[in-house]
C-alpha positions in Angstrom: 55.3 -60.6 -84.9 54.2 -61.4 -88.4 55.6 -63.9 -90.8 56.9 -61.0 -92.9 58.8 -59.7 -89.8 60.3 -63.1 -89.2 61.5 -63.3 -92.8 63.2 -59.9 -92.4 64.7 -60.7 -89.0 66.1 -64.0 -90.3 67.1 -62.8 -93.8 65.2 -65.9 -94.9 64.1 -67.3 -98.3 60.4 -67.7 -98.8 59.7 -71.2 -100.0 55.9 -71.2 -99.6 53.9 -68.2 -98.7 50.5 -68.5 -100.3 47.1 -69.8 -99.4 44.4 -70.1 -102.1 45.9 -67.2 -104.0 46.3 -65.0 -100.9 49.4 -64.2 -99.0 50.4 -65.4 -95.5 53.1 -62.7 -94.9 50.9 -60.6 -92.5 49.9 -63.6 -90.4 50.6 -62.9 -86.7 52.7 -65.5 -84.9 51.9 -66.3 -81.3 55.4 -67.6 -80.5 57.9 -70.2 -81.7 59.0 -73.7 -80.9 62.3 -75.4 -81.7 62.4 -79.2 -82.2 63.4 -81.9 -84.7 61.3 -84.6 -83.0 57.9 -84.4 -84.5 56.2 -86.1 -81.6 57.6 -83.4 -79.3 56.2 -80.8 -81.6 52.8 -82.4 -81.4 52.9 -82.4 -77.6 54.4 -79.0 -77.0 54.2 -76.5 -79.8 51.5 -73.8 -79.6 48.9 -73.0 -82.1 49.6 -70.1 -84.4 53.4 -70.2 -83.8 56.5 -70.9 -85.8 58.3 -74.3 -85.9 62.0 -74.0 -86.1 63.6 -77.2 -87.4 65.9 -79.0 -89.8 63.1 -81.6 -90.6 62.4 -80.7 -94.3 59.8 -83.2 -95.4 56.0 -83.6 -95.9 55.6 -85.1 -92.4 56.7 -81.8 -90.9 53.8 -80.1 -92.7 51.4 -82.8 -91.4 52.5 -82.3 -87.8 52.4 -78.5 -88.2 48.8 -78.8 -89.5 47.8 -80.9 -86.4 49.1 -78.2 -84.1 47.9 -75.3 -86.3 51.4 -73.9 -86.7 51.5 -71.0 -89.1 55.2 -71.0 -90.2 57.9 -73.7 -90.6 61.4 -72.3 -90.5 63.9 -74.7 -92.1 67.4 -74.1 -90.8 70.9 -74.8 -92.1 69.6 -74.2 -95.7 68.4 -77.8 -95.9 67.0 -78.8 -99.3 63.2 -78.7 -99.5 61.5 -81.7 -101.2 59.0 -80.8 -103.9 56.1 -82.6 -102.2 56.5 -80.4 -99.1 55.6 -77.2 -100.8 52.1 -78.1 -102.1 51.3 -79.8 -98.9 52.1 -76.6 -97.0 50.1 -74.5 -99.4 47.1 -76.8 -99.0 47.3 -76.5 -95.2 47.9 -72.7 -95.2 51.3 -73.0 -93.7 54.2 -70.8 -94.7 57.7 -72.2 -95.2 60.9 -70.2 -95.0 64.5 -71.3 -95.1 67.6 -69.8 -93.6 71.3 -70.5 -93.6 71.4 -70.1 -89.8 71.2 -72.9 -87.3 68.3 -73.5 -84.9 70.1 -72.0 -81.9 70.7 -68.7 -83.7 67.2 -68.6 -85.2 65.6 -69.3 -81.9 67.6 -66.6 -80.2 66.7 -64.0 -82.8 63.0 -64.7 -82.7 63.0 -64.8 -78.9 64.7 -61.4 -78.7 62.2 -59.9 -81.1 59.2 -61.4 -79.5 60.4 -60.3 -76.1 60.5 -56.6 -77.2 56.8 -56.9 -78.2 55.6 -57.8 -74.8 
């Protein structure tokens, strides 16, 4: 699944999708992990995946960078602080936002990923 496919599946808003002038939309995702506890993300999320969370702040980007997460999905249409966007751009991490909750987003991405295997 690509980031672009995730955007479509979730009917999500693109908050940050560029890296040094290029686009991250066609980046392949290896899976997804849902958590709001950033230490849990560091311990259990997989490289190249998506992080599904309501934690909309710069520290989320820092943790995603440590794990090499490709996409942060912010749920419940949480506001995005201005300092989160350039931090994600600098790290090459896409950010999208959806009105749906984490349970729904996790289920939708799981079902789509399951069809690819």
